[in-house]
One Martini backbone bead per residue (centre of mass of N, CA, C, O) as a GRO file, in nm:
protein
  425
    1MET     BB    1   1.717  18.522   1.345
    2GLN     BB    2   1.874  18.456   1.601
    3GLN     BB    3   1.673  18.253   1.706
    4ARG     BB    4   1.693  18.054   1.470
    5ARG     BB    5   1.991  17.992   1.495
    6ARG     BB    6   1.971  17.876   1.779
    7ASN     BB    7   1.788  17.639   1.716
    8LEU     BB    8   1.977  17.497   1.513
    9VAL     BB    9   2.194  17.437   1.731
   10THR     BB   10   2.028  17.305   1.974
   11GLN     BB   11   1.891  17.125   1.778
   12PRO     BB   12   1.856  16.825   1.677
   13PRO     BB   13   1.873  16.626   1.425
   14SER     BB   14   1.641  16.514   1.191
   15PHE     BB   15   1.555  16.191   1.014
   16GLU     BB   16   1.282  16.270   0.957
   17PRO     BB   17   1.045  16.321   0.747
   18SER     BB   18   0.962  16.630   0.608
   19ARG     BB   19   0.773  16.881   0.522
   20ARG     BB   20   0.761  17.102   0.298
   21ARG     BB   21   0.812  17.421   0.315
   22GLN     BB   22   0.616  17.701   0.273
   23GLN     BB   23   0.685  17.978   0.099
   24ARG     BB   24   0.639  18.301   0.104
   25PRO     BB   25   0.585  18.571  -0.057
   26LYS     BB   26   0.752  18.859  -0.120
   27SER     BB   27   0.785  19.180  -0.090
   28PRO     BB   28   0.937  19.418  -0.280
   29ALA     BB   29   0.953  19.645  -0.056
   30SER     BB   30   0.978  19.500   0.245
   31GLY     BB   31   1.033  19.176   0.249
   32GLN     BB   32   0.764  19.061   0.338
   33PRO     BB   33   0.536  18.844   0.381
   34GLN     BB   34   0.262  18.742   0.215
   35GLU     BB   35  -0.054  18.704   0.174
   36PRO     BB   36  -0.280  18.517   0.056
   37GLN     BB   37  -0.493  18.506  -0.192
   38LYS     BB   38  -0.821  18.530  -0.230
   39LEU     BB   39  -1.073  18.370  -0.379
   40ARG     BB   40  -1.318  18.494  -0.597
   41PRO     BB   41  -1.598  18.521  -0.717
   42PRO     BB   42  -1.744  18.610  -0.973
   43SER     BB   43  -1.921  18.847  -1.087
   44GLY     BB   44  -2.260  18.749  -1.110
   45ASP     BB   45  -2.219  18.462  -0.952
   46SER     BB   46  -2.455  18.338  -0.733
   47GLY     BB   47  -2.466  18.014  -0.790
   48SER     BB   48  -2.209  17.968  -0.677
   49PRO     BB   49  -2.015  17.833  -0.476
   50SER     BB   50  -1.871  17.849  -0.191
   51PRO     BB   51  -1.596  17.858  -0.036
   52ARG     BB   52  -1.385  17.664   0.129
   53PRO     BB   53  -1.312  17.633   0.433
   54VAL     BB   54  -1.034  17.723   0.623
   55SER     BB   55  -0.816  17.600   0.833
   56PRO     BB   56  -0.605  17.737   1.058
   57SER     BB   57  -0.416  17.463   1.085
   58ALA     BB   58  -0.375  17.451   0.805
   59PRO     BB   59  -0.197  17.457   0.544
   60PRO     BB   60  -0.101  17.624   0.303
   61PRO     BB   61  -0.138  17.652  -0.009
   62SER     BB   62   0.008  17.513  -0.308
   63TYR     BB   63   0.108  17.626  -0.653
   64ALA     BB   64   0.319  17.425  -0.692
   65PRO     BB   65   0.455  17.179  -0.844
   66ARG     BB   66   0.432  16.849  -0.779
   67ARG     BB   67   0.649  16.612  -0.677
   68LYS     BB   68   0.734  16.309  -0.755
   69SER     BB   69   0.748  15.994  -0.610
   70VAL     BB   70   0.977  15.751  -0.649
   71VAL     BB   71   0.917  15.555  -0.419
   72ALA     BB   72   0.616  15.517  -0.473
   73ASP     BB   73   0.640  15.406  -0.760
   74ARG     BB   74   0.805  15.159  -0.686
   75GLN     BB   75   0.583  15.034  -0.498
   76GLN     BB   76   0.353  15.010  -0.722
   77LEU     BB   77   0.535  14.877  -0.910
   78PRO     BB   78   0.654  14.614  -1.055
   79GLN     BB   79   0.940  14.435  -0.969
   80SER     BB   80   1.228  14.339  -1.127
   81PRO     BB   81   1.496  14.167  -1.132
   82ARG     BB   82   1.819  14.280  -1.135
   83PRO     BB   83   2.084  14.212  -1.288
   84ALA     BB   84   2.392  14.151  -1.244
   85PRO     BB   85   2.686  14.210  -1.323
   86ARG     BB   86   2.909  13.989  -1.473
   87TYR     BB   87   3.206  14.157  -1.417
   88ALA     BB   88   3.082  14.285  -1.149
   89PRO     BB   89   3.062  14.359  -0.833
   90THR     BB   90   2.859  14.370  -0.581
   91ARG     BB   91   2.712  14.563  -0.350
   92ALA     BB   92   2.773  14.605  -0.041
   93THR     BB   93   2.633  14.524   0.265
   94ALA     BB   94   2.575  14.497   0.601
   95SER     BB   95   2.443  14.189   0.578
   96SER     BB   96   2.661  14.130   0.345
   97ALA     BB   97   2.898  13.988   0.175
   98TYR     BB   98   3.132  13.976  -0.056
   99THR     BB   99   3.028  13.876  -0.387
  100PRO     BB  100   3.112  13.756  -0.674
  101ALA     BB  101   3.034  13.726  -0.980
  102PRO     BB  102   2.968  13.511  -1.207
  103THR     BB  103   3.146  13.352  -1.441
  104ALA     BB  104   3.219  13.253  -1.738
  105PRO     BB  105   3.277  12.978  -1.895
  106GLN     BB  106   3.555  12.813  -2.011
  107VAL     BB  107   3.633  12.737  -2.351
  108THR     BB  108   3.810  12.479  -2.490
  109THR     BB  109   4.002  12.465  -2.783
  110ALA     BB  110   4.138  12.337  -3.041
  111PRO     BB  111   4.385  12.379  -3.225
  112GLN     BB  112   4.440  12.494  -3.519
  113GLN     BB  113   4.531  12.386  -3.810
  114PRO     BB  114   4.741  12.436  -4.024
  115PRO     BB  115   4.707  12.476  -4.356
  116GLN     BB  116   4.962  12.327  -4.449
  117ARG     BB  117   4.907  12.054  -4.309
  118ALA     BB  118   4.636  11.994  -4.445
  119ARG     BB  119   4.746  11.994  -4.736
  120ALA     BB  120   4.948  11.765  -4.687
  121ARG     BB  121   4.735  11.547  -4.617
  122LYS     BB  122   4.582  11.566  -4.891
  123ARG     BB  123   4.839  11.482  -5.066
  124LYS     BB  124   4.861  11.178  -4.955
  125TRP     BB  125   4.615  11.024  -5.076
  126PRO     BB  126   4.708  10.972  -5.369
  127TRP     BB  127   4.954  10.798  -5.283
  128VAL     BB  128   4.804  10.575  -5.140
  129PHE     BB  129   4.632  10.487  -5.379
  130LEU     BB  130   4.867  10.416  -5.567
  131VAL     BB  131   4.988  10.193  -5.385
  132VAL     BB  132   4.742  10.008  -5.379
  133VAL     BB  133   4.714   9.967  -5.684
  134ALA     BB  134   4.998   9.850  -5.724
  135ILE     BB  135   4.952   9.600  -5.549
  136VAL     BB  136   4.700   9.480  -5.681
  137ILE     BB  137   4.836   9.474  -5.975
  138GLY     BB  138   5.143   9.397  -5.937
  139TRP     BB  139   5.134   9.117  -5.798
  140PRO     BB  140   5.006   8.942  -6.025
  141VAL     BB  141   5.212   9.014  -6.240
  142TRP     BB  142   5.466   8.921  -6.096
  143LEU     BB  143   5.370   8.625  -6.046
  144LEU     BB  144   5.341   8.548  -6.345
  145LEU     BB  145   5.634   8.608  -6.425
  146TYR     BB  146   5.770   8.428  -6.220
  147THR     BB  147   5.637   8.157  -6.296
  148ASN     BB  148   5.698   8.162  -6.604
  149GLY     BB  149   6.010   8.178  -6.564
  150ASN     BB  150   6.017   7.887  -6.381
  151LEU     BB  151   5.915   7.723  -6.605
  152HIS     BB  152   5.933   7.413  -6.742
  153HIS     BB  153   6.063   7.317  -7.067
  154ILE     BB  154   5.966   7.083  -7.320
  155ASP     BB  155   6.003   6.841  -7.576
  156ALA     BB  156   5.684   6.677  -7.684
  157LEU     BB  157   5.562   6.746  -7.953
  158VAL     BB  158   5.370   6.594  -8.221
  159PRO     BB  159   5.247   6.504  -8.495
  160GLY     BB  160   4.887   6.466  -8.576
  161PRO     BB  161   4.577   6.420  -8.565
  162ASP     BB  162   4.284   6.593  -8.643
  163SER     BB  163   4.113   6.723  -8.360
  164PRO     BB  164   3.882   6.819  -8.157
  165GLY     BB  165   3.973   7.039  -7.941
  166VAL     BB  166   4.132   6.997  -7.615
  167THR     BB  167   4.444   6.824  -7.529
  168TYR     BB  168   4.574   6.666  -7.231
  169LEU     BB  169   4.894   6.529  -7.124
  170ILE     BB  170   4.945   6.339  -6.829
  171ALA     BB  171   5.262   6.266  -6.672
  172GLY     BB  172   5.384   6.045  -6.422
  173SER     BB  173   5.696   6.055  -6.288
  174ASP     BB  174   5.903   5.772  -6.142
  175GLU     BB  175   6.191   5.898  -6.008
  176ARG     BB  176   6.401   5.749  -5.808
  177PRO     BB  177   6.690   5.777  -5.640
  178ASP     BB  178   6.762   5.447  -5.657
  179GLY     BB  179   6.628   5.338  -5.941
  180TRP     BB  180   6.358   5.222  -5.848
  181ASN     BB  181   6.101   5.004  -5.962
  182GLU     BB  182   5.817   4.815  -5.967
  183ASP     BB  183   5.911   4.655  -6.257
  184GLY     BB  184   6.244   4.656  -6.259
  185VAL     BB  185   6.304   4.921  -6.421
  186GLU     BB  186   6.525   5.130  -6.537
  187GLY     BB  187   6.433   5.439  -6.490
  188GLY     BB  188   6.200   5.624  -6.623
  189ARG     BB  189   5.840   5.627  -6.557
  190SER     BB  190   5.503   5.609  -6.627
  191ASP     BB  191   5.280   5.596  -6.363
  192SER     BB  192   5.084   5.805  -6.522
  193THR     BB  193   4.800   5.840  -6.763
  194VAL     BB  194   4.627   6.141  -6.871
  195LEU     BB  195   4.330   6.251  -7.027
  196VAL     BB  196   4.236   6.594  -7.108
  197HIS     BB  197   3.915   6.693  -7.244
  198LYS     BB  198   3.790   6.965  -7.454
  199ALA     BB  199   3.525   7.025  -7.616
  200PRO     BB  200   3.345   7.238  -7.821
  201ASN     BB  201   3.081   7.204  -7.618
  202GLY     BB  202   3.243   7.183  -7.313
  203GLN     BB  203   3.321   6.903  -7.256
  204VAL     BB  204   3.458   6.719  -6.980
  205SER     BB  205   3.730   6.476  -6.969
  206MET     BB  206   3.875   6.188  -6.775
  207VAL     BB  207   4.138   5.970  -6.883
  208SER     BB  208   4.272   5.661  -6.799
  209LEU     BB  209   4.581   5.501  -6.872
  210PRO     BB  210   4.710   5.218  -6.835
  211ARG     BB  211   5.038   5.132  -6.775
  212ASP     BB  212   4.978   4.815  -6.897
  213THR     BB  213   4.919   4.878  -7.173
  214TYR     BB  214   4.892   4.726  -7.484
  215VAL     BB  215   5.127   4.849  -7.725
  216ASP     BB  216   5.249   5.027  -8.004
  217ILE     BB  217   5.580   5.119  -8.031
  218PRO     BB  218   5.758   5.321  -8.199
  219GLY     BB  219   6.043   5.121  -8.275
  220TRP     BB  220   5.958   4.879  -8.034
  221GLY     BB  221   5.685   4.773  -8.024
  222TRP     BB  222   5.535   4.564  -7.812
  223ASN     BB  223   5.414   4.720  -7.501
  224LYS     BB  224   5.411   4.900  -7.248
  225LEU     BB  225   5.324   5.222  -7.194
  226ASN     BB  226   5.551   5.307  -6.984
  227ALA     BB  227   5.795   5.240  -7.183
  228ALA     BB  228   5.791   5.490  -7.371
  229PHE     BB  229   5.925   5.690  -7.173
  230SER     BB  230   6.189   5.527  -7.137
  231PHE     BB  231   6.272   5.516  -7.451
  232GLY     BB  232   6.165   5.845  -7.555
  233GLY     BB  233   5.996   6.002  -7.379
  234PRO     BB  234   5.761   6.236  -7.438
  235GLN     BB  235   5.740   6.198  -7.751
  236LEU     BB  236   5.681   5.889  -7.757
  237LEU     BB  237   5.433   5.904  -7.580
  238VAL     BB  238   5.262   6.090  -7.761
  239GLU     BB  239   5.266   5.909  -8.015
  240THR     BB  240   5.138   5.660  -7.887
  241VAL     BB  241   4.868   5.789  -7.800
  242GLN     BB  242   4.774   5.891  -8.075
  243ASN     BB  243   4.764   5.604  -8.213
  244MET     BB  244   4.562   5.474  -8.004
  245THR     BB  245   4.320   5.716  -8.009
  246GLY     BB  246   4.312   5.957  -8.239
  247VAL     BB  247   4.427   6.200  -8.063
  248THR     BB  248   4.530   6.515  -8.018
  249VAL     BB  249   4.811   6.652  -7.865
  250ASP     BB  250   4.843   6.986  -7.736
  251HIS     BB  251   4.938   6.911  -7.435
  252PHE     BB  252   5.214   6.884  -7.196
  253VAL     BB  253   5.244   6.717  -6.866
  254GLN     BB  254   5.489   6.687  -6.615
  255VAL     BB  255   5.496   6.485  -6.316
  256ASN     BB  256   5.650   6.482  -6.019
  257MET     BB  257   5.586   6.269  -5.768
  258ASP     BB  258   5.758   6.405  -5.546
  259GLY     BB  259   5.595   6.692  -5.586
  260VAL     BB  260   5.313   6.628  -5.469
  261ALA     BB  261   5.374   6.697  -5.177
  262GLN     BB  262   5.412   7.001  -5.228
  263LEU     BB  263   5.135   7.066  -5.340
  264VAL     BB  264   4.969   6.977  -5.099
  265ASP     BB  265   5.113   7.167  -4.887
  266ALA     BB  266   5.053   7.436  -5.038
  267VAL     BB  267   4.722   7.392  -4.994
  268GLY     BB  268   4.685   7.249  -4.698
  269GLY     BB  269   4.567   7.004  -4.803
  270VAL     BB  270   4.361   6.705  -4.834
  271GLU     BB  271   4.073   6.509  -4.907
  272MET     BB  272   4.047   6.156  -4.847
  273CYS     BB  273   3.931   5.830  -4.970
  274LEU     BB  274   3.900   5.493  -4.810
  275ASP     BB  275   3.731   5.162  -4.792
  276MET     BB  276   4.014   5.057  -4.650
  277ASP     BB  277   4.260   4.872  -4.506
  278VAL     BB  278   4.609   4.976  -4.493
  279ASN     BB  279   4.950   4.796  -4.523
  280GLU     BB  280   5.213   4.918  -4.720
  281PRO     BB  281   5.551   4.901  -4.788
  282HIS     BB  282   5.597   5.020  -5.076
  283SER     BB  283   5.435   5.302  -5.011
  284GLY     BB  284   5.371   5.356  -4.692
  285LEU     BB  285   5.075   5.281  -4.633
  286VAL     BB  286   4.851   5.386  -4.360
  287TRP     BB  287   4.505   5.277  -4.334
  288GLU     BB  288   4.181   5.378  -4.249
  289ALA     BB  289   3.873   5.358  -4.297
  290GLY     BB  290   3.794   5.653  -4.481
  291CYS     BB  291   3.794   6.003  -4.412
  292ARG     BB  292   4.075   6.241  -4.462
  293PRO     BB  293   4.315   6.448  -4.402
  294VAL     BB  294   4.613   6.520  -4.598
  295ASN     BB  295   4.930   6.517  -4.669
  296GLY     BB  296   5.187   6.479  -4.878
  297ASN     BB  297   5.287   6.193  -4.795
  298ASN     BB  298   5.008   6.052  -4.790
  299ALA     BB  299   4.926   6.126  -5.082
  300LEU     BB  300   5.162   5.975  -5.222
  301ALA     BB  301   5.099   5.691  -5.107
  302LEU     BB  302   4.810   5.675  -5.223
  303ALA     BB  303   4.908   5.707  -5.534
  304ARG     BB  304   5.096   5.429  -5.521
  305MET     BB  305   4.899   5.231  -5.435
  306ARG     BB  306   4.833   4.854  -5.546
  307TYR     BB  307   4.875   4.573  -5.402
  308GLU     BB  308   4.608   4.611  -5.189
  309ASP     BB  309   4.436   4.641  -5.445
  310PRO     BB  310   4.195   4.476  -5.612
  311ARG     BB  311   4.234   4.670  -5.887
  312GLY     BB  312   4.504   4.791  -5.884
  313ASP     BB  313   4.578   5.007  -6.126
  314LEU     BB  314   4.284   5.117  -6.137
  315GLY     BB  315   4.272   5.219  -5.841
  316ARG     BB  316   4.511   5.410  -5.860
  317ALA     BB  317   4.397   5.590  -6.090
  318GLN     BB  318   4.155   5.694  -5.927
  319ARG     BB  319   4.322   5.835  -5.699
  320GLN     BB  320   4.478   6.028  -5.889
  321ARG     BB  321   4.233   6.182  -5.990
  322GLU     BB  322   4.133   6.272  -5.709
  323LEU     BB  323   4.393   6.430  -5.635
  324MET     BB  324   4.397   6.633  -5.870
  325GLY     BB  325   4.116   6.756  -5.809
  326ALA     BB  326   4.182   6.854  -5.519
  327VAL     BB  327   4.421   7.039  -5.588
  328ALA     BB  328   4.264   7.221  -5.790
  329SER     BB  329   4.052   7.324  -5.590
  330GLU     BB  330   4.247   7.455  -5.387
  331ALA     BB  331   4.405   7.640  -5.594
  332MET     BB  332   4.107   7.785  -5.684
  333SER     BB  333   4.042   7.905  -5.431
  334LEU     BB  334   3.977   8.182  -5.240
  335GLY     BB  335   4.202   8.150  -5.019
  336THR     BB  336   4.438   8.145  -5.237
  337LEU     BB  337   4.376   8.401  -5.420
  338VAL     BB  338   4.393   8.614  -5.148
  339ASN     BB  339   4.683   8.479  -5.075
  340PRO     BB  340   5.006   8.553  -5.113
  341VAL     BB  341   5.148   8.317  -4.965
  342GLU     BB  342   4.998   8.081  -5.110
  343GLN     BB  343   5.078   8.165  -5.392
  344LEU     BB  344   5.388   8.135  -5.360
  345LYS     BB  345   5.390   7.838  -5.272
  346LEU     BB  346   5.251   7.730  -5.528
  347SER     BB  347   5.450   7.835  -5.735
  348ARG     BB  348   5.701   7.679  -5.631
  349ALA     BB  349   5.576   7.395  -5.643
  350GLY     BB  350   5.499   7.396  -5.945
  351THR     BB  351   5.788   7.450  -6.067
  352ASN     BB  352   5.912   7.182  -5.921
  353THR     BB  353   5.688   6.968  -6.061
  354LEU     BB  354   5.653   7.104  -6.346
  355SER     BB  355   5.635   7.014  -6.703
  356VAL     BB  356   5.624   7.173  -7.020
  357ASP     BB  357   5.562   7.269  -7.305
  358GLU     BB  358   5.654   7.525  -7.533
  359THR     BB  359   5.340   7.643  -7.555
  360MET     BB  360   5.327   7.689  -7.253
  361ASN     BB  361   5.180   7.855  -6.970
  362ILE     BB  362   5.035   7.974  -6.689
  363ILE     BB  363   4.754   8.003  -6.822
  364ASP     BB  364   4.728   7.704  -6.913
  365VAL     BB  365   4.743   7.586  -6.624
  366ALA     BB  366   4.488   7.724  -6.522
  367LYS     BB  367   4.299   7.593  -6.727
  368LEU     BB  368   4.353   7.302  -6.629
  369LEU     BB  369   4.239   7.339  -6.342
  370LEU     BB  370   3.953   7.414  -6.436
  371THR     BB  371   3.901   7.148  -6.593
  372PHE     BB  372   3.909   6.953  -6.353
  373ARG     BB  373   3.646   7.076  -6.214
  374SER     BB  374   3.453   6.985  -6.482
  375ALA     BB  375   3.432   6.672  -6.510
  376GLY     BB  376   3.307   6.491  -6.296
  377ASP     BB  377   3.164   6.189  -6.415
  378LEU     BB  378   3.382   6.210  -6.660
  379SER     BB  379   3.551   5.944  -6.519
  380GLY     BB  380   3.812   5.707  -6.633
  381THR     BB  381   3.811   5.419  -6.830
  382PRO     BB  382   3.831   5.247  -7.085
  383PRO     BB  383   3.752   4.986  -7.254
  384LEU     BB  384   3.787   4.645  -7.152
  385SER     BB  385   3.894   4.293  -7.167
  386THR     BB  386   4.167   4.292  -6.983
  387THR     BB  387   4.419   4.268  -6.685
  388SER     BB  388   4.575   3.957  -6.737
  389GLU     BB  389   4.765   3.937  -6.978
  390MET     BB  390   4.994   3.716  -7.111
  391THR     BB  391   5.331   3.805  -7.201
  392GLU     BB  392   5.657   3.876  -7.276
  393VAL     BB  393   5.609   4.143  -7.064
  394GLY     BB  394   5.368   4.032  -6.919
  395ALA     BB  395   5.121   4.167  -6.761
  396VAL     BB  396   4.832   4.292  -6.929
  397VAL     BB  397   4.634   4.544  -7.089
  398LEU     BB  398   4.322   4.528  -7.274
  399LEU     BB  399   4.154   4.659  -7.514
  400ASP     BB  400   3.856   4.717  -7.666
  401GLU     BB  401   3.826   4.676  -8.005
  402GLU     BB  402   3.516   4.772  -8.030
  403LEU     BB  403   3.487   5.024  -7.810
  404ALA     BB  404   3.736   5.214  -7.805
  405PRO     BB  405   3.708   5.388  -8.068
  406GLY     BB  406   3.429   5.511  -7.993
  407PHE     BB  407   3.515   5.642  -7.726
  408PHE     BB  408   3.725   5.851  -7.847
  409GLN     BB  409   3.527   5.986  -8.039
  410LYS     BB  410   3.336   6.095  -7.817
  411MET     BB  411   3.550   6.261  -7.671
  412ALA     BB  412   3.607   6.459  -7.910
  413ASN     BB  413   3.284   6.542  -7.942
  414GLY     BB  414   3.123   6.546  -7.658
  415THR     BB  415   2.940   6.236  -7.605
  416LEU     BB  416   2.977   6.142  -7.329
  417THR     BB  417   2.913   5.897  -7.076
  418PRO     BB  418   2.918   5.721  -6.784
  419GLU     BB  419   2.859   5.438  -6.937
  420ASP     BB  420   3.129   5.433  -7.117
  421PHE     BB  421   3.278   5.344  -6.888
  422GLU     BB  422   3.461   5.143  -6.695
  423THR     BB  423   3.305   4.884  -6.448
  424GLU     BB  424   3.411   4.575  -6.415
  425PHE     BB  425   3.726   4.633  -6.287
   0.00000   0.00000   0.00000
């Protein structure tokens, strides 16, 4: 034992793997190791093979259960790479420096809105909707009330014959600031007189009555038609027209000719055509033949010009009808109806220019504008016999005594044709 201890001290330790030494069992009496017992074949079995000789240099056999080698098992089985811990650093080795394991990317999210603010935003939508509805509905209502409240009303209607349909009498009054009129008469005169009739069958016609038409004015005798407005105002003019045509005037509209410029400018101008060159000092019109857009002042001069027109007052009446139709079309166009600014400008210009009878309101004015657009080819003057008959009141226009009564009857019944209008003058 002392020798063994000496050897353990003097011999250096060996790091090579050594085979586990097999300890022999000791005898319980002496404590000395016993020799392994040899296995003998059972008696009586002579045919069994003899035991395998054991080499003296071979180690004695061990009957203890052999421990499995973990290292060998790991070398035999396929090894899959073992992922490193996500949030723990890998164990450093001698050949590599310490590298921390990759961390998961941080995802930043927007802070959630507090529930109270979200509910407050939801509560705002009904209020926004109500405000939009109030503007869409309230603006037209306010505009109608505003325009109807500022519309000038005059006493113009008188009893007359009962005729079918609806008839509007439009009179353009030309009261200039200096009191001067083209015919040398002081005071206001009807510069144009137009009948707009809508028959029961829906037919719409626009008939211009020449201002110099020779008619019998109640209480004043025979004179020019425009003198009736100067003698007795709108009521006398309405009565004179009813006696001349046999058609009842249901509504009266007086147009201030100076306000025509405001109406044209309110709708952004209109396009007018004239097939001749004009330079007339009385109306102030300077025109080159053709079609072009005009503003308010040019439109007013075009509506007044008659001295350089070969047709005289008939040519002027035709341009006035064209101007009224152009203004009505622009006033009822989509661009005007959806633009609040244009609507307000048109409302103010209309209330400054128009005066209507006591039974009319802004809805009736809108119906009149729609009627203008439906006239089409049924527009002109009634049948005439002459345009230059000399009388005690000057040169006058005479209606055809045979054709004129039937013309106005057709107008009332809605059976007019383009051939019924005057075309010779």
